[in-house]
PDB file with one MODEL, atoms N, CA, C and O in Angstrom:
MODEL        1
ATOM      1  N   UNK A   1       0.529  -1.318  -0.018  1.00  0.00           N
ATOM      2  CA  UNK A   1       0.117  -0.237   0.017  1.00  0.00           C
ATOM      3  C   UNK A   1       0.709   0.856   0.249  1.00  0.00           C
ATOM      4  O   UNK A   1       1.485   0.750   1.199  1.00  0.00           O
ATOM      5  N   UNK A   2       0.649   2.704  -0.597  1.00  0.00           N
ATOM      6  CA  UNK A   2       1.006   3.103  -0.823  1.00  0.00           C
ATOM      7  C   UNK A   2       0.276   4.462  -1.075  1.00  0.00           C
ATOM      8  O   UNK A   2      -0.739   4.642  -1.748  1.00  0.00           O
ATOM      9  N   UNK A   3       1.263   5.681  -0.158  1.00  0.00           N
ATOM     10  CA  UNK A   3      -0.078   7.039   0.202  1.00  0.00           C
ATOM     11  C   UNK A   3       1.256   7.829   0.653  1.00  0.00           C
ATOM     12  O   UNK A   3       2.330   7.700   1.241  1.00  0.00           O
ATOM     13  N   UNK A   4       0.150   9.047  -0.275  1.00  0.00           N
ATOM     14  CA  UNK A   4       0.914  10.185  -0.555  1.00  0.00           C
ATOM     15  C   UNK A   4       0.084  11.163   0.654  1.00  0.00           C
ATOM     16  O   UNK A   4      -1.100  11.466   0.801  1.00  0.00           O
ATOM     17  N   UNK A   5       1.571  11.534   1.555  1.00  0.00           N
ATOM     18  CA  UNK A   5       0.603  12.753   3.086  1.00  0.00           C
ATOM     19  C   UNK A   5       1.949  13.731   2.884  1.00  0.00           C
ATOM     20  O   UNK A   5       3.142  13.625   2.602  1.00  0.00           O
ATOM     21  N   UNK A   6       0.571  15.154   3.344  1.00  0.00           N
ATOM     22  CA  UNK A   6       1.215  16.394   3.690  1.00  0.00           C
ATOM     23  C   UNK A   6       1.547  16.880   4.881  1.00  0.00           C
ATOM     24  O   UNK A   6       0.737  17.735   5.239  1.00  0.00           O
ATOM     25  N   UNK A   7       2.695  16.626   5.903  1.00  0.00           N
ATOM     26  CA  UNK A   7       2.640  16.567   7.150  1.00  0.00           C
ATOM     27  C   UNK A   7       3.052  18.036   7.562  1.00  0.00           C
ATOM     28  O   UNK A   7       4.140  18.612   7.566  1.00  0.00           O
ATOM     29  N   UNK A   8       1.931  18.375   7.864  1.00  0.00           N
ATOM     30  CA  UNK A   8       2.765  19.776   9.050  1.00  0.00           C
ATOM     31  C   UNK A   8       3.434  19.214   9.983  1.00  0.00           C
ATOM     32  O   UNK A   8       3.610  18.054  10.354  1.00  0.00           O
ATOM     33  N   UNK A   9       3.927  20.661  10.437  1.00  0.00           N
ATOM     34  CA  UNK A   9       5.314  20.574  11.189  1.00  0.00           C
ATOM     35  C   UNK A   9       4.486  21.625  12.971  1.00  0.00           C
ATOM     36  O   UNK A   9       4.843  22.002  14.087  1.00  0.00           O
ATOM     37  N   UNK A  10       3.762  21.621  12.432  1.00  0.00           N
ATOM     38  CA  UNK A  10       3.455  23.210  13.177  1.00  0.00           C
ATOM     39  C   UNK A  10       3.822  22.562  14.619  1.00  0.00           C
ATOM     40  O   UNK A  10       4.795  23.113  15.135  1.00  0.00           O
ATOM     41  N   UNK A  11       3.176  21.373  15.476  1.00  0.00           N
ATOM     42  CA  UNK A  11       3.383  21.252  16.322  1.00  0.00           C
ATOM     43  C   UNK A  11       4.904  21.549  17.080  1.00  0.00           C
ATOM     44  O   UNK A  11       5.237  21.951  18.195  1.00  0.00           O
ATOM     45  N   UNK A  12       5.620  21.127  15.861  1.00  0.00           N
ATOM     46  CA  UNK A  12       6.756  20.972  16.443  1.00  0.00           C
ATOM     47  C   UNK A  12       7.750  22.698  16.684  1.00  0.00           C
ATOM     48  O   UNK A  12       8.782  22.985  17.292  1.00  0.00           O
ATOM     49  N   UNK A  13       6.832  23.437  15.907  1.00  0.00           N
ATOM     50  CA  UNK A  13       7.498  24.972  16.260  1.00  0.00           C
ATOM     51  C   UNK A  13       7.824  24.733  18.193  1.00  0.00           C
ATOM     52  O   UNK A  13       8.840  24.854  18.877  1.00  0.00           O
ATOM     53  N   UNK A  14       6.337  24.341  18.523  1.00  0.00           N
ATOM     54  CA  UNK A  14       6.149  24.796  19.963  1.00  0.00           C
ATOM     55  C   UNK A  14       7.257  24.349  20.604  1.00  0.00           C
ATOM     56  O   UNK A  14       7.380  24.619  21.799  1.00  0.00           O
ATOM     57  N   UNK A  15       8.079  23.726  20.049  1.00  0.00           N
ATOM     58  CA  UNK A  15       9.618  23.100  21.184  1.00  0.00           C
ATOM     59  C   UNK A  15      10.469  24.136  21.428  1.00  0.00           C
ATOM     60  O   UNK A  15      10.389  25.062  20.621  1.00  0.00           O
ATOM     61  N   UNK A  16      11.102  24.223  22.135  1.00  0.00           N
ATOM     62  CA  UNK A  16      12.220  24.995  21.872  1.00  0.00           C
ATOM     63  C   UNK A  16      13.114  25.573  21.230  1.00  0.00           C
ATOM     64  O   UNK A  16      12.931  24.711  20.370  1.00  0.00           O
ATOM     65  N   UNK A  17      14.070  26.321  20.716  1.00  0.00           N
ATOM     66  CA  UNK A  17      14.582  26.159  19.569  1.00  0.00           C
ATOM     67  C   UNK A  17      15.513  25.685  19.399  1.00  0.00           C
ATOM     68  O   UNK A  17      16.165  26.151  18.464  1.00  0.00           O
ATOM     69  N   UNK A  18      16.205  24.341  20.285  1.00  0.00           N
ATOM     70  CA  UNK A  18      17.515  23.941  20.406  1.00  0.00           C
ATOM     71  C   UNK A  18      16.520  22.365  20.113  1.00  0.00           C
ATOM     72  O   UNK A  18      17.170  21.335  20.289  1.00  0.00           O
ATOM     73  N   UNK A  19      15.325  22.222  19.774  1.00  0.00           N
ATOM     74  CA  UNK A  19      15.203  20.698  20.208  1.00  0.00           C
ATOM     75  C   UNK A  19      13.279  21.018  18.832  1.00  0.00           C
ATOM     76  O   UNK A  19      12.358  20.217  18.673  1.00  0.00           O
ATOM     77  N   UNK A  20      13.395  22.003  18.390  1.00  0.00           N
ATOM     78  CA  UNK A  20      12.589  21.463  16.860  1.00  0.00           C
ATOM     79  C   UNK A  20      13.554  20.421  15.938  1.00  0.00           C
ATOM     80  O   UNK A  20      14.420  21.277  15.755  1.00  0.00           O
ATOM     81  N   UNK A  21      13.750  19.986  15.670  1.00  0.00           N
ATOM     82  CA  UNK A  21      14.421  19.749  14.225  1.00  0.00           C
ATOM     83  C   UNK A  21      13.733  17.781  14.711  1.00  0.00           C
ATOM     84  O   UNK A  21      12.860  17.210  14.059  1.00  0.00           O
ATOM     85  N   UNK A  22      14.498  17.127  16.045  1.00  0.00           N
ATOM     86  CA  UNK A  22      14.683  16.081  16.526  1.00  0.00           C
ATOM     87  C   UNK A  22      12.817  16.030  16.865  1.00  0.00           C
ATOM     88  O   UNK A  22      12.155  15.042  16.548  1.00  0.00           O
ATOM     89  N   UNK A  23      12.261  17.133  17.470  1.00  0.00           N
ATOM     90  CA  UNK A  23      10.807  17.084  17.972  1.00  0.00           C
ATOM     91  C   UNK A  23      10.447  16.374  16.226  1.00  0.00           C
ATOM     92  O   UNK A  23      10.226  15.228  15.835  1.00  0.00           O
ATOM     93  N   UNK A  24      10.560  18.073  15.338  1.00  0.00           N
ATOM     94  CA  UNK A  24       9.857  17.430  13.600  1.00  0.00           C
ATOM     95  C   UNK A  24       9.699  15.822  13.434  1.00  0.00           C
ATOM     96  O   UNK A  24       8.677  15.236  13.074  1.00  0.00           O
ATOM     97  N   UNK A  25      10.846  15.292  13.752  1.00  0.00           N
ATOM     98  CA  UNK A  25      11.472  13.764  13.192  1.00  0.00           C
ATOM     99  C   UNK A  25      10.495  12.932  13.866  1.00  0.00           C
ATOM    100  O   UNK A  25      10.399  11.844  13.299  1.00  0.00           O
ATOM    101  N   UNK A  26       9.711  13.057  14.905  1.00  0.00           N
ATOM    102  CA  UNK A  26       8.836  12.345  15.893  1.00  0.00           C
ATOM    103  C   UNK A  26       7.665  12.714  15.240  1.00  0.00           C
ATOM    104  O   UNK A  26       7.152  11.949  14.424  1.00  0.00           O
ATOM    105  N   UNK A  27       7.046  14.102  15.580  1.00  0.00           N
ATOM    106  CA  UNK A  27       6.052  14.145  14.686  1.00  0.00           C
ATOM    107  C   UNK A  27       5.668  13.564  13.634  1.00  0.00           C
ATOM    108  O   UNK A  27       4.572  13.004  13.667  1.00  0.00           O
ATOM    109  N   UNK A  28       6.636  13.530  12.146  1.00  0.00           N
ATOM    110  CA  UNK A  28       6.759  12.605  11.192  1.00  0.00           C
ATOM    111  C   UNK A  28       6.416  11.267  12.137  1.00  0.00           C
ATOM    112  O   UNK A  28       5.247  11.274  12.522  1.00  0.00           O
ATOM    113  N   UNK A  29       6.898  10.567  12.410  1.00  0.00           N
ATOM    114  CA  UNK A  29       7.270   9.930  12.704  1.00  0.00           C
ATOM    115  C   UNK A  29       5.664   9.260  13.605  1.00  0.00           C
ATOM    116  O   UNK A  29       5.421   8.082  13.868  1.00  0.00           O
ATOM    117  N   UNK A  30       5.204   9.911  13.763  1.00  0.00           N
ATOM    118  CA  UNK A  30       4.213   9.692  15.018  1.00  0.00           C
ATOM    119  C   UNK A  30       2.597   9.562  14.181  1.00  0.00           C
ATOM    120  O   UNK A  30       1.821   8.613  14.296  1.00  0.00           O
ATOM    121  N   UNK A  31       2.387  10.829  13.324  1.00  0.00           N
ATOM    122  CA  UNK A  31       1.958  10.817  12.339  1.00  0.00           C
ATOM    123  C   UNK A  31       1.873   9.350  11.161  1.00  0.00           C
ATOM    124  O   UNK A  31       0.945   8.722  10.651  1.00  0.00           O
ATOM    125  N   UNK A  32       2.812   9.300  11.127  1.00  0.00           N
ATOM    126  CA  UNK A  32       2.161   7.932   9.938  1.00  0.00           C
ATOM    127  C   UNK A  32       2.440   6.374  11.161  1.00  0.00           C
ATOM    128  O   UNK A  32       2.027   5.287  10.756  1.00  0.00           O
ATOM    129  N   UNK A  33       2.932   6.424  12.162  1.00  0.00           N
ATOM    130  CA  UNK A  33       2.031   5.725  12.435  1.00  0.00           C
ATOM    131  C   UNK A  33       0.817   5.837  13.192  1.00  0.00           C
ATOM    132  O   UNK A  33       0.100   4.845  13.322  1.00  0.00           O
ATOM    133  N   UNK A  34       0.522   6.901  13.686  1.00  0.00           N
ATOM    134  CA  UNK A  34      -1.093   6.320  13.635  1.00  0.00           C
ATOM    135  C   UNK A  34      -1.594   6.315  11.785  1.00  0.00           C
ATOM    136  O   UNK A  34      -2.347   5.359  11.600  1.00  0.00           O
ATOM    137  N   UNK A  35      -1.379   7.032  10.623  1.00  0.00           N
ATOM    138  CA  UNK A  35      -2.082   7.054   9.196  1.00  0.00           C
ATOM    139  C   UNK A  35      -2.220   5.568   9.015  1.00  0.00           C
ATOM    140  O   UNK A  35      -3.265   5.012   8.679  1.00  0.00           O
ATOM    141  N   UNK A  36      -1.202   5.038   9.237  1.00  0.00           N
ATOM    142  CA  UNK A  36      -0.516   3.847   8.993  1.00  0.00           C
ATOM    143  C   UNK A  36      -0.728   2.584   9.313  1.00  0.00           C
ATOM    144  O   UNK A  36      -0.668   1.561   8.630  1.00  0.00           O
ATOM    145  N   UNK A  37      -1.047   2.808  10.706  1.00  0.00           N
ATOM    146  CA  UNK A  37      -1.348   1.559  11.462  1.00  0.00           C
ATOM    147  C   UNK A  37       0.223   0.474  11.217  1.00  0.00           C
ATOM    148  O   UNK A  37       0.492  -0.605  10.689  1.00  0.00           O
ATOM    149  N   UNK A  38       0.693   1.181  11.706  1.00  0.00           N
ATOM    150  CA  UNK A  38       2.355   0.602  12.095  1.00  0.00           C
ATOM    151  C   UNK A  38       3.033   0.977  13.201  1.00  0.00           C
ATOM    152  O   UNK A  38       3.171   2.093  13.700  1.00  0.00           O
ATOM    153  N   UNK A  39       3.429  -0.051  13.517  1.00  0.00           N
ATOM    154  CA  UNK A  39       4.664   0.877  14.657  1.00  0.00           C
ATOM    155  C   UNK A  39       5.978   0.199  14.373  1.00  0.00           C
ATOM    156  O   UNK A  39       6.846  -0.044  15.211  1.00  0.00           O
ATOM    157  N   UNK A  40       6.021  -0.109  12.926  1.00  0.00           N
ATOM    158  CA  UNK A  40       7.350  -0.026  12.734  1.00  0.00           C
ATOM    159  C   UNK A  40       8.039   0.972  11.236  1.00  0.00           C
ATOM    160  O   UNK A  40       8.517   0.695  10.135  1.00  0.00           O
ATOM    161  N   UNK A  41       7.742   2.162  11.990  1.00  0.00           N
ATOM    162  CA  UNK A  41       8.315   3.123  11.132  1.00  0.00           C
ATOM    163  C   UNK A  41       9.802   3.699  10.546  1.00  0.00           C
ATOM    164  O   UNK A  41      10.232   4.513  11.363  1.00  0.00           O
ATOM    165  N   UNK A  42      10.725   3.540   9.397  1.00  0.00           N
ATOM    166  CA  UNK A  42      11.210   3.676   8.984  1.00  0.00           C
ATOM    167  C   UNK A  42      11.751   5.264   8.600  1.00  0.00           C
ATOM    168  O   UNK A  42      10.625   5.740   8.447  1.00  0.00           O
ATOM    169  N   UNK A  43      12.639   6.380   8.345  1.00  0.00           N
ATOM    170  CA  UNK A  43      12.329   7.699   7.863  1.00  0.00           C
ATOM    171  C   UNK A  43      13.380   7.087   6.752  1.00  0.00           C
ATOM    172  O   UNK A  43      14.375   6.414   7.022  1.00  0.00           O
ATOM    173  N   UNK A  44      12.818   7.573   5.114  1.00  0.00           N
ATOM    174  CA  UNK A  44      14.665   7.836   4.466  1.00  0.00           C
ATOM    175  C   UNK A  44      15.691   8.706   5.080  1.00  0.00           C
ATOM    176  O   UNK A  44      15.973   8.743   6.277  1.00  0.00           O
ATOM    177  N   UNK A  45      16.092   9.233   4.356  1.00  0.00           N
ATOM    178  CA  UNK A  45      17.827  10.022   4.625  1.00  0.00           C
ATOM    179  C   UNK A  45      16.824  10.930   3.614  1.00  0.00           C
ATOM    180  O   UNK A  45      16.340  11.865   4.252  1.00  0.00           O
ATOM    181  N   UNK A  46      16.509  10.910   2.606  1.00  0.00           N
ATOM    182  CA  UNK A  46      16.391  12.594   2.509  1.00  0.00           C
ATOM    183  C   UNK A  46      14.816  12.779   2.664  1.00  0.00           C
ATOM    184  O   UNK A  46      14.137  12.909   1.646  1.00  0.00           O
ATOM    185  N   UNK A  47      14.123  12.796   4.154  1.00  0.00           N
ATOM    186  CA  UNK A  47      13.240  12.891   4.654  1.00  0.00           C
ATOM    187  C   UNK A  47      14.224  13.904   6.018  1.00  0.00           C
ATOM    188  O   UNK A  47      14.185  15.129   6.132  1.00  0.00           O
ATOM    189  N   UNK A  48      15.207  12.726   7.091  1.00  0.00           N
ATOM    190  CA  UNK A  48      15.961  13.346   7.870  1.00  0.00           C
ATOM    191  C   UNK A  48      16.994  14.772   7.028  1.00  0.00           C
ATOM    192  O   UNK A  48      17.012  15.916   7.483  1.00  0.00           O
ATOM    193  N   UNK A  49      17.849  14.284   5.631  1.00  0.00           N
ATOM    194  CA  UNK A  49      17.800  15.971   5.556  1.00  0.00           C
ATOM    195  C   UNK A  49      17.459  16.860   5.019  1.00  0.00           C
ATOM    196  O   UNK A  49      18.023  17.937   4.825  1.00  0.00           O
ATOM    197  N   UNK A  50      15.831  16.240   4.522  1.00  0.00           N
ATOM    198  CA  UNK A  50      14.799  17.892   4.149  1.00  0.00           C
ATOM    199  C   UNK A  50      14.243  18.725   5.503  1.00  0.00           C
ATOM    200  O   UNK A  50      13.996  19.931   5.507  1.00  0.00           O
ATOM    201  N   UNK A  51      14.064  17.575   6.959  1.00  0.00           N
ATOM    202  CA  UNK A  51      13.849  18.336   8.371  1.00  0.00           C
ATOM    203  C   UNK A  51      15.493  19.177   8.733  1.00  0.00           C
ATOM    204  O   UNK A  51      15.313  20.320   9.153  1.00  0.00           O
ATOM    205  N   UNK A  52      16.688  18.849   8.647  1.00  0.00           N
ATOM    206  CA  UNK A  52      17.591  19.098   9.320  1.00  0.00           C
ATOM    207  C   UNK A  52      17.971  20.369   7.986  1.00  0.00           C
ATOM    208  O   UNK A  52      18.668  21.317   8.347  1.00  0.00           O
ATOM    209  N   UNK A  53      17.689  20.345   7.109  1.00  0.00           N
ATOM    210  CA  UNK A  53      18.655  21.608   5.776  1.00  0.00           C
ATOM    211  C   UNK A  53      19.081  22.385   6.276  1.00  0.00           C
ATOM    212  O   UNK A  53      20.278  22.671   6.274  1.00  0.00           O
ATOM    213  N   UNK A  54      17.868  23.154   7.064  1.00  0.00           N
ATOM    214  CA  UNK A  54      18.306  25.124   7.402  1.00  0.00           C
ATOM    215  C   UNK A  54      18.687  24.612   8.912  1.00  0.00           C
ATOM    216  O   UNK A  54      18.668  25.526   9.737  1.00  0.00           O
ATOM    217  N   UNK A  55      18.962  23.579   9.322  1.00  0.00           N
ATOM    218  CA  UNK A  55      19.244  23.704  10.917  1.00  0.00           C
ATOM    219  C   UNK A  55      18.446  22.534  11.971  1.00  0.00           C
ATOM    220  O   UNK A  55      17.751  21.597  11.577  1.00  0.00           O
ATOM    221  N   UNK A  56      18.751  22.871  13.366  1.00  0.00           N
ATOM    222  CA  UNK A  56      18.046  22.748  14.364  1.00  0.00           C
ATOM    223  C   UNK A  56      16.950  23.568  14.952  1.00  0.00           C
ATOM    224  O   UNK A  56      16.272  23.094  15.864  1.00  0.00           O
ATOM    225  N   UNK A  57      16.740  24.706  14.517  1.00  0.00           N
ATOM    226  CA  UNK A  57      16.111  25.921  15.097  1.00  0.00           C
ATOM    227  C   UNK A  57      15.067  26.197  14.169  1.00  0.00           C
ATOM    228  O   UNK A  57      13.988  26.697  14.486  1.00  0.00           O
ATOM    229  N   UNK A  58      15.567  25.701  12.459  1.00  0.00           N
ATOM    230  CA  UNK A  58      14.307  27.239  11.180  1.00  0.00           C
ATOM    231  C   UNK A  58      13.978  25.558  10.821  1.00  0.00           C
ATOM    232  O   UNK A  58      14.922  25.159  10.139  1.00  0.00           O
ATOM    233  N   UNK A  59      13.011  24.487  11.036  1.00  0.00           N
ATOM    234  CA  UNK A  59      11.969  23.570  10.248  1.00  0.00           C
ATOM    235  C   UNK A  59      11.453  23.863   8.960  1.00  0.00           C
ATOM    236  O   UNK A  59      11.658  24.933   8.387  1.00  0.00           O
ATOM    237  N   UNK A  60      10.816  22.966   8.519  1.00  0.00           N
ATOM    238  CA  UNK A  60       9.795  23.381   7.514  1.00  0.00           C
ATOM    239  C   UNK A  60       8.223  23.385   7.978  1.00  0.00           C
ATOM    240  O   UNK A  60       7.733  22.591   8.781  1.00  0.00           O
ATOM    241  N   UNK A  61       7.575  24.382   7.345  1.00  0.00           N
ATOM    242  CA  UNK A  61       6.356  24.154   8.070  1.00  0.00           C
ATOM    243  C   UNK A  61       5.657  23.007   7.562  1.00  0.00           C
ATOM    244  O   UNK A  61       4.697  22.868   8.319  1.00  0.00           O
ATOM    245  N   UNK A  62       5.631  22.220   6.789  1.00  0.00           N
ATOM    246  CA  UNK A  62       5.578  21.196   6.024  1.00  0.00           C
ATOM    247  C   UNK A  62       5.884  20.855   5.621  1.00  0.00           C
ATOM    248  O   UNK A  62       6.575  21.478   4.815  1.00  0.00           O
ATOM    249  N   UNK A  63       5.854  18.822   5.504  1.00  0.00           N
ATOM    250  CA  UNK A  63       7.093  17.857   4.399  1.00  0.00           C
ATOM    251  C   UNK A  63       5.693  17.605   3.892  1.00  0.00           C
ATOM    252  O   UNK A  63       4.647  17.682   4.537  1.00  0.00           O
ATOM    253  N   UNK A  64       5.868  17.276   2.568  1.00  0.00           N
ATOM    254  CA  UNK A  64       5.439  15.695   1.450  1.00  0.00           C
ATOM    255  C   UNK A  64       5.993  14.689   1.289  1.00  0.00           C
ATOM    256  O   UNK A  64       6.800  14.482   0.383  1.00  0.00           O
ATOM    257  N   UNK A  65       5.630  13.842   2.201  1.00  0.00           N
ATOM    258  CA  UNK A  65       6.310  12.251   2.452  1.00  0.00           C
ATOM    259  C   UNK A  65       5.430  11.411   1.603  1.00  0.00           C
ATOM    260  O   UNK A  65       4.219  11.631   1.572  1.00  0.00           O
ATOM    261  N   UNK A  66       6.142  10.174   0.705  1.00  0.00           N
ATOM    262  CA  UNK A  66       5.726   8.991   0.311  1.00  0.00           C
ATOM    263  C   UNK A  66       5.439   7.859   1.415  1.00  0.00           C
ATOM    264  O   UNK A  66       6.561   7.611   1.856  1.00  0.00           O
ATOM    265  N   UNK A  67       4.568   7.093   2.049  1.00  0.00           N
ATOM    266  CA  UNK A  67       4.662   6.844   2.355  1.00  0.00           C
ATOM    267  C   UNK A  67       4.111   5.127   1.815  1.00  0.00           C
ATOM    268  O   UNK A  67       3.002   4.998   1.296  1.00  0.00           O
ATOM    269  N   UNK A  68       4.927   4.065   1.999  1.00  0.00           N
ATOM    270  CA  UNK A  68       5.089   2.723   1.195  1.00  0.00           C
ATOM    271  C   UNK A  68       4.904   1.580   2.645  1.00  0.00           C
ATOM    272  O   UNK A  68       5.891   1.472   3.372  1.00  0.00           O
ATOM    273  N   UNK A  69       3.638   0.778   2.995  1.00  0.00           N
ATOM    274  CA  UNK A  69       3.723   0.064   3.754  1.00  0.00           C
ATOM    275  C   UNK A  69       4.560  -1.254   3.324  1.00  0.00           C
ATOM    276  O   UNK A  69       4.475  -1.143   2.101  1.00  0.00           O
ATOM    277  N   UNK A  70       5.220  -2.280   3.519  1.00  0.00           N
ATOM    278  CA  UNK A  70       5.902  -3.216   3.149  1.00  0.00           C
ATOM    279  C   UNK A  70       4.493  -4.788   3.648  1.00  0.00           C
ATOM    280  O   UNK A  70       3.384  -4.793   4.183  1.00  0.00           O
ATOM    281  N   UNK A  71       5.161  -5.559   3.236  1.00  0.00           N
ATOM    282  CA  UNK A  71       4.124  -7.220   3.485  1.00  0.00           C
ATOM    283  C   UNK A  71       4.570  -7.204   4.995  1.00  0.00           C
ATOM    284  O   UNK A  71       3.584  -7.442   5.693  1.00  0.00           O
ATOM    285  N   UNK A  72       5.471  -7.048   5.591  1.00  0.00           N
ATOM    286  CA  UNK A  72       5.498  -7.215   6.651  1.00  0.00           C
ATOM    287  C   UNK A  72       5.033  -6.784   7.953  1.00  0.00           C
ATOM    288  O   UNK A  72       4.777  -7.408   8.983  1.00  0.00           O
ATOM    289  N   UNK A  73       4.969  -5.017   7.508  1.00  0.00           N
ATOM    290  CA  UNK A  73       3.574  -4.307   7.947  1.00  0.00           C
ATOM    291  C   UNK A  73       4.877  -2.667   8.287  1.00  0.00           C
ATOM    292  O   UNK A  73       4.782  -1.481   8.605  1.00  0.00           O
ATOM    293  N   UNK A  74       5.625  -3.366   8.053  1.00  0.00           N
ATOM    294  CA  UNK A  74       6.172  -1.381   8.360  1.00  0.00           C
ATOM    295  C   UNK A  74       6.353  -1.064   7.340  1.00  0.00           C
ATOM    296  O   UNK A  74       6.075  -1.656   6.298  1.00  0.00           O
ATOM    297  N   UNK A  75       7.115   0.454   7.577  1.00  0.00           N
ATOM    298  CA  UNK A  75       6.447   1.081   6.789  1.00  0.00           C
ATOM    299  C   UNK A  75       7.612   2.136   6.398  1.00  0.00           C
ATOM    300  O   UNK A  75       8.293   2.501   7.356  1.00  0.00           O
ATOM    301  N   UNK A  76       7.924   2.649   5.209  1.00  0.00           N
ATOM    302  CA  UNK A  76       9.325   3.460   4.622  1.00  0.00           C
ATOM    303  C   UNK A  76       8.621   4.441   4.177  1.00  0.00           C
ATOM    304  O   UNK A  76       7.703   4.363   3.361  1.00  0.00           O
ATOM    305  N   UNK A  77       9.254   5.909   4.987  1.00  0.00           N
ATOM    306  CA  UNK A  77       9.028   7.030   4.627  1.00  0.00           C
ATOM    307  C   UNK A  77       9.414   7.666   3.332  1.00  0.00           C
ATOM    308  O   UNK A  77      10.526   8.072   3.669  1.00  0.00           O
ATOM    309  N   UNK A  78       9.326   7.912   2.509  1.00  0.00           N
ATOM    310  CA  UNK A  78      10.421   8.682   1.508  1.00  0.00           C
ATOM    311  C   UNK A  78       9.689  10.184   1.071  1.00  0.00           C
ATOM    312  O   UNK A  78       8.501  10.501   1.129  1.00  0.00           O
ATOM    313  N   UNK A  79      10.835  10.943   0.631  1.00  0.00           N
ATOM    314  CA  UNK A  79      10.042  12.503  -0.011  1.00  0.00           C
ATOM    315  C   UNK A  79       9.600  12.094  -1.071  1.00  0.00           C
ATOM    316  O   UNK A  79      10.103  11.284  -1.850  1.00  0.00           O
ATOM    317  N   UNK A  80       8.413  12.776  -1.146  1.00  0.00           N
ATOM    318  CA  UNK A  80       7.828  13.059  -2.243  1.00  0.00           C
ATOM    319  C   UNK A  80       8.020  13.829  -3.254  1.00  0.00           C
ATOM    320  O   UNK A  80       7.208  13.845  -4.179  1.00  0.00           O
TER     321      UNK A  80
ENDMDL
END
């Protein structure tokens, strides 16, 4: 199963400035767990690089990703 999501990262903006990128990574992971109904979520390096592109303090307001559910139930998240 393959789906494309636009994930808002507004909740990560509420975190302290020095913890925003790690928080944004957790927000993406939790969003995919909720919508794809899987506990095993693997983020591609491109997703991580997009979040960290401007450093730890300045995260993008939203990110467009493609989530692919594998046969074993794990989900791979790549940049759309």
